[in-house]
VEXKEFI-908977 format. One record per residue (C-alpha): residue number from 1; residue in three letters; x, y negated, z negated. Coordinates in Angstrom, 2 decimals, always signed. Layout:
// VEXKEFI-908977
<atom><n>NUM</n><res>ALA</res><east>X</east><north>Y</north><up>Z</up></atom>
...
// end
This chain:
// VEXKEFI-908977
<atom><n>1</n><res>UNK</res><east>-70.87</east><north>+43.75</north><up>-30.04</up></atom>
<atom><n>2</n><res>UNK</res><east>-72.89</east><north>+45.33</north><up>-27.23</up></atom>
<atom><n>3</n><res>UNK</res><east>-72.64</east><north>+44.52</north><up>-23.36</up></atom>
<atom><n>4</n><res>UNK</res><east>-75.45</east><north>+43.50</north><up>-21.76</up></atom>
<atom><n>5</n><res>UNK</res><east>-77.43</east><north>+45.25</north><up>-19.30</up></atom>
<atom><n>6</n><res>UNK</res><east>-77.55</east><north>+44.52</north><up>-15.56</up></atom>
<atom><n>7</n><res>UNK</res><east>-80.48</east><north>+42.85</north><up>-15.24</up></atom>
<atom><n>8</n><res>UNK</res><east>-80.58</east><north>+41.44</north><up>-18.77</up></atom>
<atom><n>9</n><res>UNK</res><east>-80.65</east><north>+37.32</north><up>-18.69</up></atom>
<atom><n>10</n><res>UNK</res><east>-80.20</east><north>+34.58</north><up>-20.72</up></atom>
<atom><n>11</n><res>UNK</res><east>-82.99</east><north>+31.86</north><up>-21.52</up></atom>
<atom><n>12</n><res>UNK</res><east>-82.54</east><north>+28.77</north><up>-19.21</up></atom>
<atom><n>13</n><res>UNK</res><east>-82.27</east><north>+26.20</north><up>-22.13</up></atom>
<atom><n>14</n><res>UNK</res><east>-79.31</east><north>+28.03</north><up>-23.63</up></atom>
<atom><n>15</n><res>UNK</res><east>-77.70</east><north>+27.90</north><up>-20.33</up></atom>
<atom><n>16</n><res>UNK</res><east>-77.97</east><north>+24.27</north><up>-20.15</up></atom>
<atom><n>17</n><res>UNK</res><east>-76.68</east><north>+23.64</north><up>-23.44</up></atom>
<atom><n>18</n><res>UNK</res><east>-73.72</east><north>+25.16</north><up>-22.04</up></atom>
<atom><n>19</n><res>UNK</res><east>-73.51</east><north>+23.84</north><up>-18.58</up></atom>
<atom><n>20</n><res>UNK</res><east>-73.97</east><north>+20.29</north><up>-20.94</up></atom>
<atom><n>21</n><res>UNK</res><east>-70.96</east><north>+21.16</north><up>-23.12</up></atom>
<atom><n>22</n><res>UNK</res><east>-68.55</east><north>+22.49</north><up>-20.44</up></atom>
<atom><n>23</n><res>UNK</res><east>-69.35</east><north>+19.05</north><up>-18.21</up></atom>
<atom><n>24</n><res>UNK</res><east>-68.24</east><north>+16.84</north><up>-21.14</up></atom>
<atom><n>25</n><res>UNK</res><east>-65.08</east><north>+18.82</north><up>-21.62</up></atom>
<atom><n>26</n><res>UNK</res><east>-64.26</east><north>+18.91</north><up>-17.67</up></atom>
<atom><n>27</n><res>UNK</res><east>-64.94</east><north>+15.29</north><up>-17.89</up></atom>
<atom><n>28</n><res>UNK</res><east>-62.75</east><north>+14.17</north><up>-21.20</up></atom>
<atom><n>29</n><res>UNK</res><east>-59.85</east><north>+17.14</north><up>-19.58</up></atom>
<atom><n>30</n><res>UNK</res><east>-59.96</east><north>+15.34</north><up>-16.40</up></atom>
<atom><n>31</n><res>UNK</res><east>-59.92</east><north>+11.80</north><up>-17.81</up></atom>
<atom><n>32</n><res>UNK</res><east>-56.77</east><north>+12.72</north><up>-19.95</up></atom>
<atom><n>33</n><res>UNK</res><east>-54.93</east><north>+14.15</north><up>-16.91</up></atom>
<atom><n>34</n><res>UNK</res><east>-55.82</east><north>+11.07</north><up>-14.53</up></atom>
<atom><n>35</n><res>UNK</res><east>-54.48</east><north>+8.82</north><up>-17.24</up></atom>
<atom><n>36</n><res>UNK</res><east>-51.43</east><north>+10.89</north><up>-18.00</up></atom>
<atom><n>37</n><res>UNK</res><east>-50.66</east><north>+11.56</north><up>-14.17</up></atom>
<atom><n>38</n><res>UNK</res><east>-51.25</east><north>+7.23</north><up>-13.60</up></atom>
<atom><n>39</n><res>UNK</res><east>-48.77</east><north>+6.17</north><up>-16.12</up></atom>
<atom><n>40</n><res>UNK</res><east>-46.14</east><north>+4.61</north><up>-14.27</up></atom>
<atom><n>41</n><res>UNK</res><east>-43.25</east><north>+5.95</north><up>-16.01</up></atom>
<atom><n>42</n><res>UNK</res><east>-40.77</east><north>+8.52</north><up>-13.93</up></atom>
<atom><n>43</n><res>UNK</res><east>-41.46</east><north>+12.55</north><up>-14.55</up></atom>
<atom><n>44</n><res>UNK</res><east>-38.57</east><north>+14.78</north><up>-15.47</up></atom>
<atom><n>45</n><res>UNK</res><east>-38.36</east><north>+18.45</north><up>-15.18</up></atom>
<atom><n>46</n><res>UNK</res><east>-39.84</east><north>+18.89</north><up>-18.51</up></atom>
<atom><n>47</n><res>UNK</res><east>-43.40</east><north>+17.44</north><up>-17.60</up></atom>
<atom><n>48</n><res>UNK</res><east>-43.97</east><north>+20.01</north><up>-14.82</up></atom>
<atom><n>49</n><res>UNK</res><east>-44.83</east><north>+22.81</north><up>-17.41</up></atom>
<atom><n>50</n><res>UNK</res><east>-47.73</east><north>+20.92</north><up>-19.22</up></atom>
<atom><n>51</n><res>UNK</res><east>-48.89</east><north>+19.50</north><up>-15.91</up></atom>
<atom><n>52</n><res>UNK</res><east>-48.52</east><north>+23.08</north><up>-14.10</up></atom>
<atom><n>53</n><res>UNK</res><east>-50.76</east><north>+24.01</north><up>-17.45</up></atom>
<atom><n>54</n><res>UNK</res><east>-53.30</east><north>+21.18</north><up>-17.96</up></atom>
<atom><n>55</n><res>UNK</res><east>-53.88</east><north>+21.93</north><up>-13.58</up></atom>
<atom><n>56</n><res>UNK</res><east>-54.69</east><north>+25.67</north><up>-14.28</up></atom>
<atom><n>57</n><res>UNK</res><east>-56.94</east><north>+25.30</north><up>-16.99</up></atom>
<atom><n>58</n><res>UNK</res><east>-58.60</east><north>+22.72</north><up>-15.10</up></atom>
<atom><n>59</n><res>UNK</res><east>-59.06</east><north>+24.58</north><up>-11.93</up></atom>
<atom><n>60</n><res>UNK</res><east>-60.40</east><north>+27.11</north><up>-14.49</up></atom>
<atom><n>61</n><res>UNK</res><east>-62.93</east><north>+24.99</north><up>-15.97</up></atom>
<atom><n>62</n><res>UNK</res><east>-63.99</east><north>+23.29</north><up>-12.53</up></atom>
<atom><n>63</n><res>UNK</res><east>-64.25</east><north>+27.22</north><up>-11.69</up></atom>
<atom><n>64</n><res>UNK</res><east>-66.80</east><north>+28.10</north><up>-14.47</up></atom>
<atom><n>65</n><res>UNK</res><east>-68.72</east><north>+24.82</north><up>-14.19</up></atom>
<atom><n>66</n><res>UNK</res><east>-69.55</east><north>+25.90</north><up>-10.43</up></atom>
<atom><n>67</n><res>UNK</res><east>-70.06</east><north>+29.34</north><up>-11.97</up></atom>
<atom><n>68</n><res>UNK</res><east>-72.91</east><north>+28.25</north><up>-14.26</up></atom>
<atom><n>69</n><res>UNK</res><east>-74.54</east><north>+25.90</north><up>-11.73</up></atom>
<atom><n>70</n><res>UNK</res><east>-75.09</east><north>+29.13</north><up>-9.53</up></atom>
<atom><n>71</n><res>UNK</res><east>-78.32</east><north>+30.76</north><up>-9.73</up></atom>
<atom><n>72</n><res>UNK</res><east>-77.57</east><north>+34.08</north><up>-10.49</up></atom>
<atom><n>73</n><res>UNK</res><east>-75.50</east><north>+32.61</north><up>-13.97</up></atom>
<atom><n>74</n><res>UNK</res><east>-78.27</east><north>+33.21</north><up>-15.85</up></atom>
<atom><n>75</n><res>UNK</res><east>-77.47</east><north>+37.16</north><up>-15.92</up></atom>
<atom><n>76</n><res>UNK</res><east>-76.07</east><north>+37.81</north><up>-19.07</up></atom>
<atom><n>77</n><res>UNK</res><east>-72.71</east><north>+39.72</north><up>-18.14</up></atom>
<atom><n>78</n><res>UNK</res><east>-72.30</east><north>+36.22</north><up>-15.71</up></atom>
<atom><n>79</n><res>UNK</res><east>-72.88</east><north>+33.89</north><up>-17.94</up></atom>
<atom><n>80</n><res>UNK</res><east>-70.54</east><north>+35.65</north><up>-20.50</up></atom>
<atom><n>81</n><res>UNK</res><east>-67.77</east><north>+36.15</north><up>-17.87</up></atom>
<atom><n>82</n><res>UNK</res><east>-68.23</east><north>+32.54</north><up>-17.86</up></atom>
<atom><n>83</n><res>UNK</res><east>-68.01</east><north>+31.06</north><up>-20.96</up></atom>
<atom><n>84</n><res>UNK</res><east>-64.87</east><north>+33.39</north><up>-21.32</up></atom>
<atom><n>85</n><res>UNK</res><east>-63.15</east><north>+32.17</north><up>-18.54</up></atom>
<atom><n>86</n><res>UNK</res><east>-63.90</east><north>+28.56</north><up>-19.89</up></atom>
<atom><n>87</n><res>UNK</res><east>-62.81</east><north>+29.02</north><up>-23.09</up></atom>
<atom><n>88</n><res>UNK</res><east>-59.61</east><north>+30.69</north><up>-21.55</up></atom>
<atom><n>89</n><res>UNK</res><east>-59.28</east><north>+27.23</north><up>-19.54</up></atom>
<atom><n>90</n><res>UNK</res><east>-59.93</east><north>+25.51</north><up>-22.50</up></atom>
<atom><n>91</n><res>UNK</res><east>-56.91</east><north>+27.09</north><up>-24.45</up></atom>
<atom><n>92</n><res>UNK</res><east>-54.54</east><north>+26.47</north><up>-21.68</up></atom>
<atom><n>93</n><res>UNK</res><east>-55.14</east><north>+23.07</north><up>-21.28</up></atom>
<atom><n>94</n><res>UNK</res><east>-55.15</east><north>+22.61</north><up>-24.76</up></atom>
<atom><n>95</n><res>UNK</res><east>-51.25</east><north>+24.35</north><up>-24.65</up></atom>
<atom><n>96</n><res>UNK</res><east>-50.36</east><north>+21.58</north><up>-21.92</up></atom>
<atom><n>97</n><res>UNK</res><east>-51.81</east><north>+18.73</north><up>-24.07</up></atom>
<atom><n>98</n><res>UNK</res><east>-49.65</east><north>+20.38</north><up>-27.05</up></atom>
<atom><n>99</n><res>UNK</res><east>-46.40</east><north>+20.89</north><up>-24.89</up></atom>
<atom><n>100</n><res>UNK</res><east>-46.78</east><north>+17.59</north><up>-23.65</up></atom>
<atom><n>101</n><res>UNK</res><east>-47.16</east><north>+15.98</north><up>-26.93</up></atom>
<atom><n>102</n><res>UNK</res><east>-44.34</east><north>+17.51</north><up>-28.54</up></atom>
<atom><n>103</n><res>UNK</res><east>-42.06</east><north>+16.34</north><up>-25.76</up></atom>
<atom><n>104</n><res>UNK</res><east>-43.42</east><north>+12.75</north><up>-26.25</up></atom>
<atom><n>105</n><res>UNK</res><east>-42.38</east><north>+13.13</north><up>-30.19</up></atom>
<atom><n>106</n><res>UNK</res><east>-38.97</east><north>+14.80</north><up>-29.53</up></atom>
<atom><n>107</n><res>UNK</res><east>-38.29</east><north>+12.25</north><up>-26.93</up></atom>
<atom><n>108</n><res>UNK</res><east>-38.10</east><north>+14.75</north><up>-23.86</up></atom>
<atom><n>109</n><res>UNK</res><east>-40.42</east><north>+14.00</north><up>-21.67</up></atom>
<atom><n>110</n><res>UNK</res><east>-40.50</east><north>+10.62</north><up>-19.76</up></atom>
<atom><n>111</n><res>UNK</res><east>-44.32</east><north>+10.71</north><up>-19.35</up></atom>
<atom><n>112</n><res>UNK</res><east>-45.45</east><north>+9.61</north><up>-22.60</up></atom>
<atom><n>113</n><res>UNK</res><east>-48.90</east><north>+10.05</north><up>-24.37</up></atom>
<atom><n>114</n><res>UNK</res><east>-48.66</east><north>+7.84</north><up>-27.53</up></atom>
<atom><n>115</n><res>UNK</res><east>-48.45</east><north>+4.64</north><up>-26.26</up></atom>
// end
């Protein structure tokens, strides 16, 4: 894969679709963490790791969303960087959810995900 030139731009329609997808996924991530945090059960130390991962991953998603809203996001190199960061943030959120789910299945965490 070749690197884009310094002035190469992407089509605004393509960027807008990516912005929509990122916004929807960010909304799901925020909805998940909001529901999980508002659970009335007590927290335990084992809940810290998934919460930390969720927070970092969502922080990256918010940064990317802001980057995609910037005027210069049509520059291919900046768009590609934002896309990579978004996928990293999404992966971190997925790992956090997976750890929280495993904690819940094994009965280790006090923040249940399964009901």
